[in-house]
N, CA, C and O atoms as CSV, one atom per row, in Angstrom:
chain,resi,resn,atom,element,x,y,z
A,1,MET,N,N,85.344,119.644,53.932
A,1,MET,CA,C,84.933,119.448,55.308
A,1,MET,C,C,83.456,119.047,55.306
A,1,MET,O,O,82.630,119.679,54.648
A,2,ASN,N,N,83.147,118.012,56.034
A,2,ASN,CA,C,81.756,117.560,56.085
A,2,ASN,C,C,81.141,117.862,57.450
A,2,ASN,O,O,81.821,118.328,58.364
A,3,TRP,N,N,79.856,117.592,57.569
A,3,TRP,CA,C,79.123,117.933,58.783
A,3,TRP,C,C,79.540,117.087,59.979
A,3,TRP,O,O,79.370,117.515,61.121
A,4,ASP,N,N,80.082,115.893,59.742
A,4,ASP,CA,C,80.540,115.071,60.871
A,4,ASP,C,C,81.649,115.787,61.631
A,4,ASP,O,O,81.681,115.777,62.861
A,5,ARG,N,N,82.538,116.395,60.900
A,5,ARG,CA,C,83.642,117.109,61.550
A,5,ARG,C,C,83.137,118.335,62.295
A,5,ARG,O,O,83.576,118.617,63.410
A,6,ILE,N,N,82.213,119.062,61.676
A,6,ILE,CA,C,81.680,120.265,62.319
A,6,ILE,C,C,80.921,119.899,63.591
A,6,ILE,O,O,81.113,120.524,64.634
A,7,GLU,N,N,80.063,118.889,63.503
A,7,GLU,CA,C,79.316,118.452,64.683
A,7,GLU,C,C,80.251,117.920,65.763
A,7,GLU,O,O,80.015,118.130,66.952
A,8,GLY,N,N,81.319,117.228,65.344
A,8,GLY,CA,C,82.285,116.723,66.310
A,8,GLY,C,C,82.974,117.841,67.065
A,8,GLY,O,O,83.166,117.760,68.278
A,9,ASN,N,N,83.349,118.894,66.336
A,9,ASN,CA,C,83.974,120.053,66.991
A,9,ASN,C,C,83.008,120.718,67.962
A,9,ASN,O,O,83.404,121.132,69.051
A,10,TRP,N,N,81.731,120.820,67.566
A,10,TRP,CA,C,80.735,121.426,68.425
A,10,TRP,C,C,80.548,120.608,69.702
A,10,TRP,O,O,80.446,121.167,70.794
A,11,LYS,N,N,80.503,119.284,69.558
A,11,LYS,CA,C,80.341,118.430,70.741
A,11,LYS,C,C,81.545,118.553,71.670
A,11,LYS,O,O,81.385,118.528,72.890
A,12,GLN,N,N,82.739,118.685,71.113
A,12,GLN,CA,C,83.920,118.853,71.948
A,12,GLN,C,C,83.830,120.157,72.732
A,12,GLN,O,O,84.153,120.196,73.919
A,13,PHE,N,N,83.394,121.220,72.069
A,13,PHE,CA,C,83.246,122.506,72.738
A,13,PHE,C,C,82.192,122.432,73.842
A,13,PHE,O,O,82.399,122.920,74.953
A,14,LYS,N,N,81.054,121.809,73.511
A,14,LYS,CA,C,79.962,121.677,74.474
A,14,LYS,C,C,80.398,120.833,75.675
A,14,LYS,O,O,80.062,121.161,76.813
A,15,GLY,N,N,81.141,119.755,75.431
A,15,GLY,CA,C,81.628,118.908,76.513
A,15,GLY,C,C,82.602,119.635,77.414
A,15,GLY,O,O,82.588,119.476,78.635
A,16,SER,N,N,83.456,120.442,76.783
A,16,SER,CA,C,84.408,121.227,77.564
A,16,SER,C,C,83.677,122.228,78.463
A,16,SER,O,O,84.053,122.426,79.619
A,17,ALA,N,N,82.639,122.851,77.925
A,17,ALA,CA,C,81.858,123.799,78.722
A,17,ALA,C,C,81.170,123.086,79.889
A,17,ALA,O,O,81.126,123.616,80.999
A,18,LYS,N,N,80.634,121.887,79.644
A,18,LYS,CA,C,79.986,121.126,80.719
A,18,LYS,C,C,80.993,120.751,81.804
A,18,LYS,O,O,80.686,120.803,82.995
A,19,GLN,N,N,82.195,120.373,81.379
A,19,GLN,CA,C,83.231,120.013,82.354
A,19,GLN,C,C,83.571,121.217,83.230
A,19,GLN,O,O,83.656,121.098,84.452
A,20,LYS,N,N,83.763,122.374,82.601
A,20,LYS,CA,C,84.140,123.564,83.360
A,20,LYS,C,C,83.013,123.997,84.296
A,20,LYS,O,O,83.269,124.436,85.417
A,21,TRP,N,N,81.765,123.872,83.838
A,21,TRP,CA,C,80.639,124.210,84.702
A,21,TRP,C,C,80.564,123.234,85.877
A,21,TRP,O,O,80.259,123.631,87.002
A,22,GLY,N,N,80.841,121.970,85.614
A,22,GLY,CA,C,80.855,120.982,86.685
A,22,GLY,C,C,81.936,121.264,87.707
A,22,GLY,O,O,81.728,121.071,88.904
A,23,MET,N,N,83.099,121.722,87.241
A,23,MET,CA,C,84.180,122.080,88.168
A,23,MET,C,C,83.799,123.304,88.989
A,23,MET,O,O,84.091,123.382,90.183
A,24,LEU,N,N,83.142,124.262,88.333
A,24,LEU,CA,C,82.752,125.487,89.024
A,24,LEU,C,C,81.706,125.214,90.094
A,24,LEU,O,O,81.760,125.802,91.174
A,25,THR,N,N,80.762,124.335,89.811
A,25,THR,CA,C,79.689,124.033,90.763
A,25,THR,C,C,79.997,122.820,91.636
A,25,THR,O,O,79.174,122.423,92.460
A,26,ASP,N,N,81.170,122.235,91.459
A,26,ASP,CA,C,81.593,121.046,92.204
A,26,ASP,C,C,80.609,119.896,91.998
A,26,ASP,O,O,80.196,119.230,92.947
A,27,ASP,N,N,80.244,119.680,90.727
A,27,ASP,CA,C,79.302,118.627,90.344
A,27,ASP,C,C,80.071,117.524,89.625
A,27,ASP,O,O,80.427,117.674,88.457
A,28,LYS,N,N,80.323,116.435,90.306
A,28,LYS,CA,C,81.108,115.333,89.741
A,28,LYS,C,C,80.405,114.696,88.539
A,28,LYS,O,O,81.060,114.338,87.560
A,29,LEU,N,N,79.078,114.551,88.603
A,29,LEU,CA,C,78.338,113.969,87.487
A,29,LEU,C,C,78.364,114.884,86.271
A,29,LEU,O,O,78.401,114.409,85.135
A,30,GLY,N,N,78.346,116.181,86.499
A,30,GLY,CA,C,78.433,117.140,85.393
A,30,GLY,C,C,79.774,117.061,84.701
A,30,GLY,O,O,79.849,117.169,83.477
A,31,ILE,N,N,80.828,116.877,85.462
A,31,ILE,CA,C,82.169,116.734,84.887
A,31,ILE,C,C,82.235,115.465,84.050
A,31,ILE,O,O,82.757,115.477,82.935
A,32,ALA,N,N,81.705,114.371,84.588
A,32,ALA,CA,C,81.721,113.098,83.858
A,32,ALA,C,C,80.884,113.193,82.579
A,32,ALA,O,O,81.283,112.671,81.538
A,33,ALA,N,N,79.741,113.846,82.653
A,33,ALA,CA,C,78.893,114.005,81.464
A,33,ALA,C,C,79.611,114.830,80.410
A,33,ALA,O,O,79.524,114.529,79.219
A,34,GLY,N,N,80.314,115.861,80.836
A,34,GLY,CA,C,81.072,116.688,79.903
A,34,GLY,C,C,82.172,115.901,79.215
A,34,GLY,O,O,82.425,116.085,78.025
A,35,LYS,N,N,82.829,115.019,79.968
A,35,LYS,CA,C,83.875,114.194,79.373
A,35,LYS,C,C,83.299,113.231,78.341
A,35,LYS,O,O,83.914,112.992,77.302
A,36,CYS,N,N,82.128,112.681,78.622
A,36,CYS,CA,C,81.471,111.768,77.667
A,36,CYS,C,C,81.105,112.493,76.388
A,36,CYS,O,O,81.316,111.968,75.294
A,37,VAL,N,N,80.561,113.692,76.510
A,37,VAL,CA,C,80.171,114.464,75.325
A,37,VAL,C,C,81.405,114.847,74.517
A,37,VAL,O,O,81.389,114.790,73.287
A,38,SER,N,N,82.466,115.234,75.204
A,38,SER,CA,C,83.705,115.603,74.521
A,38,SER,C,C,84.309,114.416,73.779
A,38,SER,O,O,84.778,114.559,72.649
A,39,LEU,N,N,84.299,113.254,74.407
A,39,LEU,CA,C,84.812,112.046,73.764
A,39,LEU,C,C,83.982,111.685,72.539
A,39,LEU,O,O,84.522,111.311,71.499
A,40,SER,N,N,82.674,111.799,72.672
A,40,SER,CA,C,81.781,111.544,71.544
A,40,SER,C,C,82.108,112.479,70.379
A,40,SER,O,O,82.098,112.062,69.221
A,41,GLY,N,N,82.392,113.718,70.683
A,41,GLY,CA,C,82.762,114.682,69.649
A,41,GLY,C,C,84.069,114.341,68.972
A,41,GLY,O,O,84.199,114.483,67.756
A,42,ARG,N,N,85.038,113.891,69.750
A,42,ARG,CA,C,86.325,113.501,69.166
A,42,ARG,C,C,86.165,112.323,68.213
A,42,ARG,O,O,86.761,112.297,67.136
A,43,ILE,N,N,85.362,111.359,68.614
A,43,ILE,CA,C,85.120,110.188,67.760
A,43,ILE,C,C,84.423,110.606,66.480
A,43,ILE,O,O,84.796,110.167,65.393
A,44,GLN,N,N,83.412,111.456,66.607
A,44,GLN,CA,C,82.674,111.889,65.431
A,44,GLN,C,C,83.566,112.700,64.497
A,44,GLN,O,O,83.475,112.559,63.277
A,45,GLU,N,N,84.426,113.544,65.058
A,45,GLU,CA,C,85.338,114.322,64.217
A,45,GLU,C,C,86.313,113.411,63.480
A,45,GLU,O,O,86.571,113.615,62.294
A,46,SER,N,N,86.857,112.409,64.167
A,46,SER,CA,C,87.814,111.508,63.511
A,46,SER,C,C,87.133,110.699,62.420
A,46,SER,O,O,87.739,110.438,61.381
A,47,ASN,N,N,85.879,110.293,62.636
A,47,ASN,CA,C,85.148,109.599,61.577
A,47,ASN,C,C,84.933,110.512,60.382
A,47,ASN,O,O,84.996,110.059,59.239
A,48,GLY,N,N,84.682,111.781,60.628
A,48,GLY,CA,C,84.525,112.741,59.541
A,48,GLY,C,C,85.806,112.922,58.760
A,48,GLY,O,O,85.776,113.060,57.537
A,49,ILE,N,N,86.941,112.922,59.460
A,49,ILE,CA,C,88.232,113.054,58.786
A,49,ILE,C,C,88.479,111.831,57.910
A,49,ILE,O,O,88.897,111.968,56.760
A,50,PHE,N,N,88.223,110.638,58.442
A,50,PHE,CA,C,88.401,109.423,57.656
A,50,PHE,C,C,87.477,109.414,56.449
A,50,PHE,O,O,87.852,108.955,55.370
A,51,ARG,N,N,86.274,109.920,56.639
A,51,ARG,CA,C,85.314,109.976,55.540
A,51,ARG,C,C,85.805,110.913,54.441
A,51,ARG,O,O,85.680,110.603,53.257
A,52,ASP,N,N,86.372,112.077,54.837
A,52,ASP,CA,C,86.918,113.007,53.849
A,52,ASP,C,C,88.050,112.373,53.055
A,52,ASP,O,O,88.117,112.517,51.835
A,53,VAL,N,N,88.937,111.673,53.748
A,53,VAL,CA,C,90.067,111.022,53.086
A,53,VAL,C,C,89.574,109.953,52.119
A,53,VAL,O,O,90.069,109.854,50.996
A,54,ALA,N,N,88.613,109.163,52.544
A,54,ALA,CA,C,88.070,108.104,51.691
A,54,ALA,C,C,87.415,108.695,50.445
A,54,ALA,O,O,87.579,108.159,49.349
A,55,GLU,N,N,86.679,109.787,50.600
A,55,GLU,CA,C,86.031,110.412,49.448
A,55,GLU,C,C,87.069,110.954,48.468
A,55,GLU,O,O,86.883,110.852,47.256
A,56,LYS,N,N,88.161,111.529,48.978
A,56,LYS,CA,C,89.220,112.038,48.105
A,56,LYS,C,C,89.900,110.895,47.358
A,56,LYS,O,O,90.198,111.016,46.170
A,57,GLN,N,N,90.144,109.787,48.054
A,57,GLN,CA,C,90.772,108.644,47.398
A,57,GLN,C,C,89.868,108.058,46.332
A,57,GLN,O,O,90.341,107.669,45.265
A,58,LEU,N,N,88.592,107.991,46.603
A,58,LEU,CA,C,87.634,107.482,45.634
A,58,LEU,C,C,87.568,108.388,44.402
A,58,LEU,O,O,87.516,107.895,43.275
A,59,ALA,N,N,87.569,109.690,44.603
A,59,ALA,CA,C,87.549,110.628,43.488
A,59,ALA,C,C,88.816,110.502,42.653
A,59,ALA,O,O,88.752,110.555,41.425
A,60,ALA,N,N,89.962,110.338,43.299
A,60,ALA,CA,C,91.235,110.196,42.582
A,60,ALA,C,C,91.234,108.902,41.773
A,60,ALA,O,O,91.742,108.877,40.651
A,61,ARG,N,N,90.680,107.848,42.316
A,61,ARG,CA,C,90.618,106.577,41.613
A,61,ARG,C,C,89.699,106.671,40.388
A,61,ARG,O,O,90.010,106.115,39.334
A,62,GLN,N,N,88.584,107.364,40.526
A,62,GLN,CA,C,87.659,107.531,39.410
A,62,GLN,C,C,88.297,108.336,38.295
A,62,GLN,O,O,88.085,108.039,37.120
A,63,VAL,N,N,89.075,109.353,38.644
A,63,VAL,CA,C,89.754,110.165,37.633
A,63,VAL,C,C,90.812,109.340,36.919
A,63,VAL,O,O,90.979,109.464,35.705
A,64,SER,N,N,91.527,108.500,37.656
A,64,SER,CA,C,92.596,107.702,37.038
A,64,SER,C,C,92.066,106.612,36.126
A,64,SER,O,O,92.787,106.151,35.241
A,65,GLN,N,N,90.816,106.185,36.321
A,65,GLN,CA,C,90.246,105.135,35.502
A,65,GLN,C,C,89.703,105.671,34.182
A,65,GLN,O,O,89.461,104.894,33.258
A,66,LYS,N,N,89.513,106.947,34.080
A,66,LYS,CA,C,88.973,107.523,32.843
A,66,LYS,C,C,90.001,107.624,31.768
A,66,LYS,O,O,89.701,108.088,30.668
């Protein structure tokens, strides 16, 4: 697990909290900001997952070439 995935999960949590606070205070801009942060977190997490897979494939290829 790399830091991209961890940061992505954190951003998703933070975005969810912003959305809920926006709903509680009836703040439409707060809800929209929370959705943007959550989406950013999802993208960052998926990039981290792809990065982990790529690193594993590269390591497997290096082992097979030896």
